[in-house]
Every structure is written in C-alpha cells, then in structure tokens.
N, C-alpha and C positions, 0 to 999 in steps of 0.2 A: 703165462703160468709156468714155472719147471718143476720138473720134476729131481727134485732132491737126488733120487736111487737115479739116479743117467746120468751122476758128475761124484759120485757117492767112491772114496778109492777102494780100493780091492784091500780086503783083509789081510793086514797083516804089513802092508809097505808102509803107514804110518807111526812113526817111531816113538815110544813109548819114555820120553824124557822133557826136557824142559821148551818152551818154542813159542815165538805167534803165526800170529794163522790170520790168512785172509780172503777174503770170501767173492768173488770180479764177476758182473752178469755180463751179458751176452756182446755188450761191445767193448770190456777190457776193464772197468771202471772199478774199480777194489769200490766196494759197499758198506763193509762190514774185517775192524783190524779187532784181533782177541790177541790175549796170552794166556799159556796155562801151564803148571807143571806137569804136566804128562799130557803131551799133543796127543795121543791115539785114548785115552779117557774124553776126553773132551770133546772130541770134533766128535768121534764117533753115538754124544748125545745127539749132533744136530739131526741126525739123520735114524733114530728111530720112530715113531709111532709121530705121525704129523696133527694128530688130535689132542696129542701129549704134549705140547708145543706152546710156548709160554707165546697165545698171539702175533705179539709185535716178531718172535724169533720165527713165527711158520712165514710170516709177511719176507723175510729173509731170506730165508734160503729156499721160498719158489722163484721166489726173484733170483737169483744168485744163477750163474749157471757153471761154476767149479770154483777148487778152493787150492789155495796154496799155502802149503808152510816153510819156514825157516826152523833149524836147532842153535839151537843156543847154550851157555856149557852153565850159565849157573839163572837164578830169577832172579837177577838183579838186572842181568845182561835184557833178559824179558822185558823187564816193565823199561827198560831206556827204548828199543826199539819200540816196544809196543807205542810209549810216547809218541816215535821222531815219525810212523807209520802213520798215525793216526794226524798228527802235523802236516806231515806229507800231501798225503793223499785226499783228507776232509771224510773220512766215509758217512755214507746219508744215516746210514743206519747206528753208527757213534754218534752218542752225546758230546758234546766241544761245550767244555768251563771258560768260555771266548772271556776275554778281562770288558767289563762291560765300560767302552769308552764315557760316558756321560757322569762317571762320579773325577772331582770335581778335585786339581792337587795342589800341591803347594810345590812352586821348579824355583831349583836353584842355576844359573848358568854358569857352573866353573870354568869349563870351555873360554870365556869369555875373560878377556882383559878387568874389566869394572864388574863381574858376576853382578846379576840383575834377579831381584824377586818375582814370584806376581803367577798368580794363581790358571792354572791351565787343566789343556783337556782333551787326550787324543793320543796317540801314539808315542814309546815314548823314544826321546832324540838320547846322538852321542853326545858324555859330555857335559850333559843336567843332571843333579839330584833332585831325587824328587821324597816330596812326605806325603803323606796320606794314606788312601785316600781318605777324604773327607765327605760326608751324607751331602752337606751342602756348601756351594759356593759361599756365602754369606758369614758362615762359619771359620772361613780361610781369615777372609775379608777381617773379620773383627779381631783375630787372632793378631794378623800384622800390622793391621792399626797400632796395637798395644806396642807388643818386641819393636816395631820398627823407634819409638821412644829412646828403648837398653840401643838397640842394634840399627844404627839410620843409615840403612843401606840403598844401592840404587835401588829403585822399581821403576823405575819410565823406562819408555821403549828402545831402540838406537834412532830413532827421526828427530825425538825431543831432546836423549840427552847428545846427539850433536847438535841442535840447533841452541842448548842454550852454554854448548862450548863458542859456538861462533859470535854469540850476541857478549857476554863472559858475564852476564850474569842466573845466577839457577833458579830454580824453579822454587814454588810455593811451601812443598817441603824441604825446600832448603832451605827457607829463614824462619821459618817454625821449629825447626830441628832434627826432625824425622826422615833427613837423611844430609848425609855427611857434600854432598858437593861434591863428588871429584870431577863434577866436569869441569867448573870453574877451578879445580885444581889446591880445594881445603884441604882434600886429603892426596896421598898419594896414591897410587896402585897398590901398592904390601901393602899399607893402613888399610883402601879400603877393604882388602882383602880378610886378613885380620878379620875383621867385623865380617864380614859374610860366614868366617870358617868358626866366631864365635855363637852365630847364628844357628847353626848346621847342629852346632855341640847342641846347643839347649834342644833347639826341638828332639835329636835324639834320642834326649834322657838322663842328661850330662847336664843336672840342672842345680843339685845341692850341689855340684864346687864353684861354679859360679854364682849363685847366692852368696855360699858364703864367703868370697870374693870382694864381691860390692858394698856387704856390709865391712870387707875388713877395709875399705878405702874408703866408708862410709865415717866410721869409727875419728880414721887417719887426718879425715876433712876438718874433722868437727873438732880433735884436739887439736887439727895447726888455725883455728880460726877462720876456715874456707867454709865461709857457716854457708852461701850458696851452692858451693859448690857440690858440702855434703845435705845439703836440700834435695837437689838434682838429685843425686846416689838414694836417696830415701823414697823420691818418685820414682828413680828405674825400678827398685825392689821392688815395691806396689804393685806398674805395670807387672809385673815377673810376676810376682803374686798371681793377680786375675790373669795371669795367659794362662797359671799352670792349672788353675779354679776349670777354668773353662772344660779340664780334661781331666775326666774323673779320677781321684786315685781309688786304683783297682785291688792291687796287690803289691809284695814289699816293694821298691826296689830297684832297681836291677833284672825285675823281672824284663824276661822279652819272651813274648809268645802268639800260639795264634788256636787261640776260641771258634772251632768248629761244632754247627748243630744243627742235624735238617726235623726238618718234618714234612710226612708224605702222606700217600693213600696210594692204590694200586695204579693207576693211573701215572703220578708228576710225581713231585719231592719239590720242595723250597730248600735252600742252605744257608747259611750267614753265619759269617768270618768276620772274626773282633782280632785286632792287632792290637797285641799290648805290646807297649813298648816302653823300660824305666817305670813301670809299673805302670804306663794310662796308658787307656784307650785310645788311640793314637789313627783310627779306622775301622771303616765296617763295609762292608760288602755283602750282596746276596742274589741268587740267581732261583729261576721257577725255570725247570726243567720239565718233561715227556722222556718216560721212563723208558728206555727201548729191549729191554730186557724183562722177568719178572725179577728182581732183585729186595736183598733185606738192608736193613743199617749198615751191615757189617763190607754190602757189595759197593752200597753206596760212597761209604768212604773209601775204599780200597781205592774206587774209580776217580772220584774226587781229587783226592794227594797225590795219584801220579799226575791228573794233567790237570792241576791249577798250577803247583811248582815247576812242573816242566815250565810251563806258561812263565810263568817270572820270572821263573835263573834265566829261561832264551832270549826276554825283552832285555834284563840286565847285563847281559852278554853284550845284548846289540848296545845299548846304551852305553855301554864301560861304563858305570855307576857302579859308585863306590858302598858297601855293602854289601849283605846275602837278602834277599830276600825269604830266606828260609828261619826262622825262626829259632832258635837254639831247643825248643819248647812244642808239640803241636797238643794241643789237646782235645780229643772227639768226645762223642758217647759210645763209642761200640770199638775196640779196636776189629782190625779185619780177619781175617785169616792165614795175609801173609803182610803181620804189621815187624815183622823182625827184616824181612825183607825192603819193604819201604822205607822204613826205616836208612836200614843204612847205608838203600839211593839218599834220599833226602840230603848225610850225614857226608854222601859223596858231591852236591850240589853246596851245599855251605861250606864243605872245607873241616870240617868237626861235628865232635856226636852230634846229632838232633835224639831224645830225647820223644817218643808216640805213646804217649798211656791216655789212659779214662779216670779221670777227677773223681775222687772221694766224700771227700771230706772239704770243709774249709773253705776258707775263699773261692779259692779257683772251683769248689762246687758249685757253688754260689755263684759263679761268672759264667760255667755251661749253662745252670736253671737259664739265665736272663739271657744268655747266647738262645737257649733250645724257645724264650717266650717268643725272642724275635720271628725267630723263624715260624715258631706257627701263626706267628697274627702278618708275615708277608703270605705265609699259603691262604690263608682266610683270606685277606685282601687283592690276590691275585683270584682267588674262586667268584671272591663277590664282585668284581671286574666283569669276567668272566659270562655271570647269570645279571650283571644289569646290561648285559649290552644285547640292545633291542636288535642287531646285525649277528649277532649268533644266535640267541634264542629263534630265530626267523629262519637260520640255513640249519640248523636244530630240528628244525618242526619238519622243515622239505624235506632234508638229508632221511629223518623215519618216514617218512612217508613213500619216499620212494625205497628205500630200503626196504618194508618191509608191504610191497604192495599195497597203500590204503586206497582207498575211495580222494579221502579227502587229507590235508596234513591234521593232525594228533591236537588237538589245539584243547582238549582237557583228556588228563591222561589220573588214575587214580593205582594207588603202589599198595599192594597189599602183603603184610610181614607180619609170621608168626613169633610168639617169642616164648621160653618156658624153659624150666629146669629139668631134666631127665621126667620131660614127659608130665610135671605138676606146676598147675599157677600158669593153666596157657590160657595167653591171650593174644587179639589180632590187631594188628593197626591199620586202617585204610587215612591212607592222603592225597592229595587232590590239586596239580599243578594247572594252574588255566593261561593259557599263551608262555605256557615256557617256565615262570612264579609261583614257588606256592599260594595256593588256598584257604586257610591256613579256619578259613570259620568253619569250610567243611571237612576237616577232619574229626573221625571216625574211630573211636575204638571196639574190641568187642571181648564180652569174655567169650574164651570157647569149654563146650563141656567136656569134665575130666570122661577121662578112656575115650577117649573120638577114635574108631580105629583106623588105622591106618595113616597114625602117626601126621605129622607133618602135613603129606598128602589129604589125609582126614580131616586136619583142620584147616587146609584154604579152603577145601571142597562146601564145608560147614559155611565157611563166611561166605563165601561166594554168593551161596543161597540164598542167606537173609538178607545182604546186601541187596539182592537186582528181589526179592521178593518183596523185601521195601518199593521198590524203586517199584513191579510192578504193580503197587497195589495204591501206591501214590497216583498213577497215571490212570490207575482204572483200568489198563488193559490186561490186572490176572481175569475180571468177569466178562470182557467183551477183549479179544486180545486182535479180534479184525479191522474191527470199532477207531475212525481216528478220535482222540478227547482229546474235543479243541479244550484248554485252560485247564487241563486235569492236574500240571504239574505245580499250581497257583494257589494260595492255601485261602479260602473266600473270605475267610472269616479277617486278616489280615492283609492278604493282598502281595503275603511275598513268598518266594518259589517254597518249595516242599523241601525234605531232609534229603531225601532218596531222589526225587524226582526226573534226575536230569541226568540220563547213564553218559561213563566215561567211551572216547573215539578207540581209547589203547587203556588195556587192563592189564597191567607190568605187573605177576608173580614175583614176590625176592624166590628165586628157586631156580631147579633146568627142568630139563623134560618132563622126569613127573608130578608136578606142581603145575609147571607149567598146561597137561595133557588135562590133571584133574578139575581147573578149572572150565576150562576149553569145553568140559563135556556135563561140566552143570550148566554154562549156557544153555550148551545147545538140549536139552531136559528141560530145561526153563523157556525153548520157546523163543531165546531171543541171538540171534545171529547178526548186527548190524556191530558190535562191540569188540573189538581186534584183542586177541588176545596173545601175551609171552611171555617168557620166562628167561630172568636176567639170573645166570650161573658169575657167585662171586668169584673164587677163588680163580676164574678164567678170564673172567666179564664175559663170555658168551653167550648169544642173544637164541633165545630157542621160540623155535613156532610151534605149535599142538601138530602131535603125527607129521614129523620131519624129523629123521635119521638123522641128520646133521643139522648143528651149529651155524648162525651166520653170526661169521665176523667179521667188527667195525673196527675202524683203523687204530689206534691208541689214543688221536688226533684226533680226532672225526668229536666234532662239535654236539650230533647225533648219539654217542658214545656217554660224552660228560654230561650231557640231560638227566640219559637216565640213571645214570649211576645216582647225580644227584636226589634224583627222584628216589629211587633205590636205598639209598641213606639216611633220606629225610625217613622213609618209612619204617627205617630200622629205626632210626632215634626215639620216634614216639610210640616203641613198643616196645624196647627197654624200657622206659621214664616210666611207660603204665604197670610193665613189671614187677622193674620195683618198687614201683607207689603197693600193688593191688598183694606180693610176698609180705612187702614189710608189716601191712597191715595184718598177716595174719599170721605173723609171726608174731607180734604182742599180741594178738589177741591170746593164742596161747599159751603165750610167759606167765598172764593173769589167771587163764584158767586151771592151770594149773592148781593155784592157794585153794587149798579147801578153807571151805565158808566163805567165800568170794561168789556171787550172784552176778549179774548180767547188769543190776542195777548201783552196788557199790565199784565195780566196775569203771563204768562209766565216772561215778563221782570221783574215783580219783585219777581218770584219767582227764578230766575237766578243770577237778584244779591244780594238777601241775603240769598236767600240758604234754608231757612223755612219759612214757619208761623211763629211760635214763635219767630226766630228773625226778621222778620217783625212787629208782635206784638208792638217789642221793642223798637223797632225805632220812631223815633220822625219825625213833619213835615215839615220839612225841608234836613234831611237822605231820607225818602219820595223821596220829587220830585227831590235827582241828579239822581233819577234813565231816562237815556233818554226815554223820550214819555211821560213820565209822569210831569202833569204842575201843581201849586201849589194851584191849586184846588180842583184837582185829588188826591194830597196827603192828602187834611186833610179832603175830606169825605170817603178815606180809613184808615185814624188813625180814626180817629172819628167810623166808621162804625166793625172795631177790638175792639175800647175801650171800642164799647158797647156791644162786643161777650160775654164779661168778662175771656177770659185766658181760655175758659173752651176748646180750639184745640186740635186738642194728637202733641203732637212729633214729630221730623222727624222718617220718618220709618227707620227700622232696614234693609238691605238689606243680603239679605241670597246667598252666591256664589252657588249652589249647585242647580246643578238642574236650568239652566237661561230660558230655552227652554219650555213652553207652551205649548199646544196642545190647 
C-alpha cells in the first residue's frame, strides 16, 4: 500500500485553473480520471488525512503511486477531456455507464439497396438506423407485425431474399400483404425505400401527418366508390392506432426529452432513463452501479450525463446514423453544480440548444415521479437478488469470519439501534439475522429509561444489559455460570426455544467506537466472552472493533459490508417505526389530556368511538354528544378545544406487526 505523501506534488506546483487529472499505479496504468474547476483545490483534498477520506477514495490514493494533470481553457474542455480519457484508459476506480447490449432495438439497414427491418442486439453499425431500446424483444415484434400491414417493407435475411429472387416466388409475408416483395420485382428499389422512409418517420414520432394522409386517401377512395381500397386504408389506420396505443402518450405531441432518476444508498445507486420522442415513451434503460466516491444526487447526475451522452454520441458517430442521440430537453431530479457547462456541452453534441432542468409541476413532474418509482423498484430488486443469493450470503459470512478473526462464521447476527428525538421518547430495536436472512419472529424492541446517562452510549449499555440478562436467566447461567445447563434454553411447557435463549455469534451496534466499546464493556462485566462485538459507523461505513484505535475498512463492493449494512438498515427501520408509534400515542394522549373535564374513561370512549383524534376533530358537536357518557356540554368543550388546537395533531399511528413483544 503506497503512502500518498510520497508522491504528493510540491506546494505551489499545482495550478489554480480548470483541468483534468490522472492517478496512476506503479505499472503506469491510469486508475482514476477526474475533472476540476480548480486543480489545486481538488487535488489537495486527496492528500488530506486518510482517516477523513471516503473508503473507496482512500483505497484509490493508497493504490496510486503518482498523479498528473492537464490544464484546459474552459470547463467544457475539461468535460470533454475527462470523458475521452475515461473511454481511452477505462480506469478501475471510475464508474462506466456502458450501454447494456442486452436491450433489443429495431434496426433499419438504410445502407442496403433494399433496406431490411429486424430486431437487433449488439454494437451499433454504420449505415443502420436504430429505434429503441425496448424493454422486451416481443414488444418490438408485436409493433412490427402491426406496422408491416401499413408499411410492407422487407424483413427477411439476405439468404432468404436471394433464394426467393432466384425461384421467382415471394415468401408467405409477400402473399399475405405484409411485404411488398421487392425480391420478385413487385416494387422497385425507390418505391421500397419510400415505404421504409415512411416507416422510419412514423417511429420517429411524425404520426399525425401520416394519419391525416391515410384518412384523406380513405375518404377519396370511398367517394370514388373504391370500397375495397377504402376498407384496406381503414384497416391500415386502425393498425396504426393500435401500434400507437402500445406506446403510452405521456407528453404533448412533439416533445423530445429524456427523463433521468436515481435511487441510491451509501454503497450503490440505480439509474433509470425514459426516452420520450414525439410525446411517447420510445425506450427505457437502467443500470445499477457501485459508488466509487461519496457523492450526492447532484454529483451522480453530473457523472451520468457526461458518460452516457458521450458514449451515445460516440456510437452515433461510428454508425453514421441519422439524428442526434441527445434530445432537446433532459429532465433530472437535481441540477448538478456545473449544470450550465453540461448543458453547453450537450448542445455541442446535438448541434442546437439543450435544456437541462428539474420539472416542477404538470405532466413532466408526474413522469419524473414514474421514472423515480422505476428506479426504486430496480434498486430494490437488485438488493433482493443479492440478499437471496445463497452463494453471496455464504461468501459474506465467510468474509466476516476472516476479517474479524472469528472462530466460526457468524450464522446468527444481532443488531441494536437507538432512536429518539433530542433525548425524548428513547427506544431501541434488536433485529436478528440467521444465515444472512432476517428472522423477524426474533425481533425485539425496548423502551429506554428517560434521562439515561451518557446519551446513546448509555442507552446502548442499558439495552445490551437487558438483552443478555434475559439470556443468562433463561439459560440458567445467572445462578450457576460454571455448570452446563442442558436443555435450559427450551421452555419445558411448550417445548419451544425461549425468546432470548440463544446468544448471537456477532453483535452489531449502530454507531462508532464509543458505542462498540460500551457494548463490549457491558458484556465483559456480565461475564459473557463468547460474543463478538463491532460498531458500524454510517457516515463512512467503517467497522469499529472494541478498543482498536483504527477502524476496519471493507471494500465498497464487499458482500460482507453489504450484509452488515442491510442488518443495520433493518434495525434502523424497526426502531424508527416503534419510535413513531410511541411518539404518536404520547402526542394523541396529550391532546385529549389538555381538555378540562375529560377523564380517562371519557377519553377512552371517544377514541374507541371515532378511532383517532383526527376523526374526532372532524366530528360535529352532535356527533360527539352521541358517544355514551358524553353530554352536550362536554361535547361542546371537546369540539372547541380541538378546533382551537388548529389541527396540528398527528394522524393515526402505523402499527408494525413484527416483534410486538417489548421488553
């Protein structure tokens, strides 16, 4: 592992100007490329205290053995050079939003004498125009089958086309009217190319003009008593309408936009892009990437726009395809810091102005919310796939054993998290994972004493002692710790395991070194020495071992870190849900407690009748007076008091079915 101080540039040698920098390893390979408005300010941040760096950044600067930079004139030039170097060097610490070749597209071979329509996957080729990508190949085939009735273009391979040209008979599609049969000379090359160009115009969003043209032709044929031709045109119009219905109308006609949204956590991020052309969703793409550096949504947006549109423009240039891959408008969840620079660069790629903005209202805002839901769903599916992967879970447990120097793999992991609001309504949760999956029947929650000394550290100490006191009591070790207690963990009446009879192999505390030390000290004082304790600090995902001055840093792509994070997040979720419920009940109770002349019996009767304070507040005096035990005068007092309260009370608390037992 290299020491960054050994290759740190001398003070004053780094220019205070925009530019692009490259970190390289001992073999001279570029491992990271970045851009900066000020090279001096940005590069200096990499040579700060290692303990304060993001774990992935720390790994990068200790892997590198040198750094070089290039000064440029403008931020747009820095953007272009950064993309070029990332593409050229493919640095291991840079995220690449490579085009997913599994997405199918509809290809049109415009470079051939008789262009062909077909479903295609793979890299772009010169002289071929592409429509999509589509989520599924069958969606392309269904649309193509409908449109071939109106645009009977060739779909056969070169071998089939040549064979039917030799035998002088068209294929089945030629007989049923879904191919104009250029192979046997029914149409010449110019006529067939005209059919293909109309097809491309339709898919490009120029639908209204074509629909009006067909409608006029149908009316004219009918007026001239050519009823068979009029019927055929009517069926063509219906086929076009069905094809258009397969692509939902989301924005006004002519809208040309891409909508980008993210779902993320500390370790990874999912991005979804909807391509809107002619007001319709023409395609959708998605990626899930591991974060290289600590970055917010603005930084993710900047990184994605640079790499994605740079890659698409490069592919379009290679293929010499018509049209620009950059739309007139790009809708994002948050504007990056360098939004104007990126918009200018996108405008250069497109050849005209590109609008980069955040939708605030209307149809575009609703569409952004739809894309965000898709991103969250994709991210959740990604996390579920990792959690459900037996091989990944086994690898995570094995890695934890090796990293933490445990005697065995931690098959049972428990995690404690404390939740409160400025020290009030303090609660804690305990969640259990066995073999890397949640065991929700073992979840527990705790009410922590108000005013416990030491804040979170004191609360952790209390919860650990209460949990393991139950363990000692239920196993009989509290009375005779030296004697083995055979069957002590089983309830003799039910034959089932007692609630706290089994200790964890690993106890995870949501917090840093102070919290981990508090838990370890509590276990030591209770005489428990066979439970490993760690703290997981959320900001940098550092693993703290009791009494160790430095944390353990797991790689960002580590399955072990992913498992620890999932355990911690589940404990946090469970604690928050209990805290909200407890706080909601207290606030509800205090609202009715403040009403004079309303005792406990009447408060209970009102809540039982109306279900919540919110519904009680909406009731009139006559409705309140109908409650048994509530007279007219009391009803007026209750109604006036709740009206004066201003409707600020909480809504009904959400119940959580998991771990209803509290200690």
